[in-house]
N, C-alpha and C positions, 0 to 999 in steps of 0.2 A: 670265442665265448663258450661254444659247445665243449671244446676240449677242457676248459676250466671247469664246466659244469659236470662233464664226466669224471673229472679228477676229484671233485668234492662230493660225488655221489651219483645217484641216478637222475636222468632228466627230470623226473617227477619232482625231485627234491628241489632242483633249480627253478622250476616253474612255480613251485609252492612259495619260494622266497620272494619271487618278483610278481606274483598275481596280485597280492594284496595292494601294494602301491599303485599298480596299473589300474586295477578296479577303481580305486579311489579317484585316480585322475580322471577316468571316463565318466564316473558319477558326477564329478564336479563340473565337467564340461556339459554334460547333459543337463544339470540343474541350472547352470548359468543360461543355457539357450533355450530352456523350456522343454527339454526332451523327456523329463520324468514327470509322472502325474502329480507328485508332490511338490513340484516346483511352483505350482500356484500361478494364478493370473497376474499379469503386470502389465504396465504400459508399454508402448512401442519402444524396442530397443533395450528395455531393462530385463531383468530375470523373468522368464516366461514369455518375452516379446520376440519380435523378429530382430535379430542382431543387425540386419541390413538396414533397419530403420533408425539406428543409433543417431545417425547424423541429420535426421529429419527435424525440422523446426517443430516446437511444441506450443506455437503460438495459437491462441484462440481467435477464430476469425468470426467477425460479425459482418454480414454482407450488407451492401449499400441498401439503405432504406430500412434495415432492421434496427438500426441504432435509434431508439426512441428518445434518448436523452438530448434535450436542447439547452440553449443558454437560459432559458426561463426557468429551467430546473436547477440551476446553479446560482446560488445567492452567497453574498458575503465577500465576494472577490471580484468587484466590478473592474478594478485596474487590470487584473490578469485577463479578464474577459475581453477588455478593449485591445490588449496586445495581440490576442489571437483572432480578432475579428478579420484581419487582412489575410490571415492564413486561410480562413474560411472562404473569403472572396477569391483567393488564387485557386483553390481547389474547384470552385464553381465556374470561374471564368479564366481558365489557364491560358487561352489564346490571347486575351487581352493584354496580359502581362508579356507574354512571349513576343508578340508583334512590336511591342515597344523596347524590346531587349532587356526587359527588367527580369531579375532573378529573385525569386522568393527565397527567404531563409530556408536552408535545407533542414534545419533542426531547430527545436525549441526545447529548452531546458527549464522545467518547472521545479523551482526550489522552494521548499517549506516544510514545516513540521509535519508529522504524520496526522492524518485525519482532516487536513485543511481543504480538500477537494481536488487534488491534483489529477487523480484518475478520473474523476467526474468531468473535469474540464476537458480532458483529452476526448472522452466520449462525446461530450457536447460539441466539440469541433467537428467530429465525423458526423454527428447527427445533424447539424446545421448544414454541413456541405453535402450530405447524402452520399458519402463514399464508404468503401469497405474500411473495416478497422481491425487491424491485427494487434493483439494485446498479448504480451509476454512479460514474464518477471525475468530480470537479468540473471537470477541465479538459476534458471532453468537452462541456460546455455551450457552451463559447466558440468561435466561429468568426470568419472575417474579415469576415463581412457583419454589419452592425449589426442588432440585434434577434433574431438567431437564438437566442442563449443564453437570452434571456427566453421565447421561444416554446417552447423545449425544456423549460424548467422548467414552463411551463403544462402541456404536453402530459403530462409525467412525473406531475404531481399528478392531472391528469384520469384517467389510467390507474389510478393508485393508489386514487382514490375509487371507482372502479367495482369494484375488488378488495378493498375494505376488509372486515374488518380486515386490514391489511398492514403492512409495514415498508418504508421507503425508506432505503437506505444510500448516503451520499455519502462517497466516500473523498477525502483530500486536500482538504478543503473550503477550505483556505487559499489554493487556487488562484483562487478567485472571491470569497472572503469576507473579503479584506483590508480594512483600515480605509480608508474612502473619503476621497478628497482633496477639499478645499474650494477648491483652486486654480482660476483661470480656465481655463475650456475642459476641466476634467477631469471634469465631472458627467455627461456623456452618452456615455462611451465604453462599449464592449460589456461589459467586465467589471462596471462598476457597474450597468448596466441589469439584468444577470443576477442580481446580489445583490439588487437592489431587488425584482425579481420573486420571488425566493426569500423575502424578508422578507414580502411580501404574501401568498404562499401559506401560510406558516407561521402567520400571525397576522392574516389579513384578515377582510373581512366574511363571506366564505363559510366555513361549517364544514368541518373536514376530520376528522370523527369517525371513529375507528378507524384512522387513518393515523399511524403513529409514525415520526418521522424521526430516525435515528441517523447521526451524521457522525463522521469521524475526522480528526485532525490531529496533527502534531508541533510546530505553531507557533501554540498557542492565543493567545500574547501579541499577535500581529498581526491577530487577528480583529476585525472591526467590532463595536463595542459594541452596536449594535442587533440583532446576530445573536445575541448570548449573553444578552440580557436575558431575565427571566421572561416566559413566553408563547411563546417561541420555543425556543432551546436552554436549557431551565430548568437542566439539570444537567450538570455537568462531571465525568465520571469519569476519575480518573487510573489509567493502565495502565502501571505501571512495569515495568522489567526484573525478572525473578523472583529471589527469594533462593535460598539453597542448597536449601531444601526444594522450593521451586516448581521449580527446575531439575531435581531428582530426579524430580518427577512428570511434567515435560514429556519427560524422556528415557524414562520408562516408557511415554508415549503414543506416541511415535515409535519405540519399539523393538518394538512389537507386530508389525510386519510385516518385522522384521529377524531373520536367524537368528543370534542371539548365542550365543557359547559359554557353558557353564554358569558358568564362573568370573568373568564381567564384573560388576564392581561399579559400578552406576550412580551410586550415592552419592559414590564416590571420584571418578568423572568430573565429577559436579556440583560438587564442592569445587574442583576445578581449572579451572572455567569461569566465574569471577565476572565479572558484567557482560554476559554473553552473553544475547541474547534467544531466545525461542522459535525463531524463524527460523534463528538461528545454531546452536542445538543440533540442529535437524533437519538442517542442512547437514553438521554434525559427524558424525552417525551415518551419513549418506550417503557422506561422504568415507571413513569407516572401512570401509564395505562395499566401496566401489571399492578400497580398499587391500588388503582381503582377496581380492577377485577378481583383482587383479593378481598376488597371490602364490599363486593356484590353491588357496585354502583353502576348506573346506566351510562354515566358521563364522567369525564376526567376533570375534576376541579382543580382550583389553585392549590389547595392543601395537598393533593396527590402529587403535583409536580414539585412542590416545595419540599415535602417529605422525601421525595425521590432524590432532590438536589442534595439535602443534608446527608442521606444515605451514601450518595456517591462522593461527596466532598469530605465528609467528617468520618462517616462509618455507620455500622448498624446500631440501631437502639438497643441498649442493654436492658431488655424488659425484666430480666430476672435479677437485675442488681439491687441490692438492699442497701439503702443509705439511712443512716441514723439522722435524727433531727438536727443534731449539732453539725454533721457534716453538710447537710442540705443548706444550713444557714451559712456555713463558711463558702460553699460554692456560689451561693446567692450573692454574698458580699463581694466575692471575686469578680463575678460577672457584672454586677452593677458598677464596680469600679471601672471596668472597661467602657460601659456605656456612658458614665458620667465624664470620664476623661475625654471621650469622643465628642460629647456634646459641648464641653467647655473650649475645645480647640476651634479656632476660626476655620471655616470652609472644610470641615471634616465631613466625611460620609454620615449619612443619616443611619440611625439604628433601625434595622428591619425586624429583628427578633432576639429575645433574650430567653434562654432555656437552661434549666439545671438538670435536665434529663441526660444521663451519661451516654455518650455515643463513641464507639470506637475507643480511642485512647484518651478522649476528653471527658472530663467529669461534668462539664457544662460548656456552653458556647454563646458568644455574642455575635450576631451576624449583622454586619453593616451593609447597606446598599450603596455601592461606589457609583460615582457620577459617570465613570467609565467602565 
């Protein structure tokens, strides 16, 4: 190399040609591992973090007794709660089951749309049993470096075994638990290595006594069949959007810290919110509280909540919209037609409100109160 360098000029010319790329390489490595001041702070194992902590689990740990959520705080999913009661009993009385040779399901898969209370249910199980709670999103397992996800799974289960009996909760497990591909070159990617390690930890040679895995997903149909077979996620518990009675109970839970006016009828609100999840109902009461504060009220009344409902379901009121008398009359005829047809049909829902105030994309609206 030096002979070629001397042939092409002085050694200084040779160094000048290679100094730039080498400097950029060193700067990139220092930036990656936090060696430069402008690298900025970051989490463990990321830029600015400790590279030796890349394989450490990112799970958030709630120690035993610190989980304040109980089954009483979870409403609208009584069927799912009943399915999880025996998991709580196992965690409280492990020896009673083991003495009889009984084995509790190693995993429970909570399946349902977003906002239906899957995470809250898992916390309630830990709270009722009084055991540590490890919570992590499945997407946090996977990194750009191969093998990091599998290492994080191993570290998570090692921590859980030391704290057994305990609960591991994996949210949105479909992020890593999708059906594995059999195509060429697809068997060794990071996501598949991660799910393979998860399968091994849940039903491998080593015992995980006292460690119950609860996972949540809204896409159970795309999960790998090896993940949901008996011995891993034995049970699939459906967590559906609440019915009218469930919505009433959910509203009661979220109304505990709200200053509601005495005349607020939560059951009437529940009847007008079909299809709403627990998260939607919590947001509805919060929007009602904001509406009351905006109007300088001391209490949240029914008008505040119903105005918030219209804002969420239909859109913002167009206060600056100018409508001619002719257009107002046309909109009124149109909405009256909805109401009259509804009244003429047998067993149709009762009309709750008719409005010609434009909201969102609608020039007016007729709101019915469903029986469900």
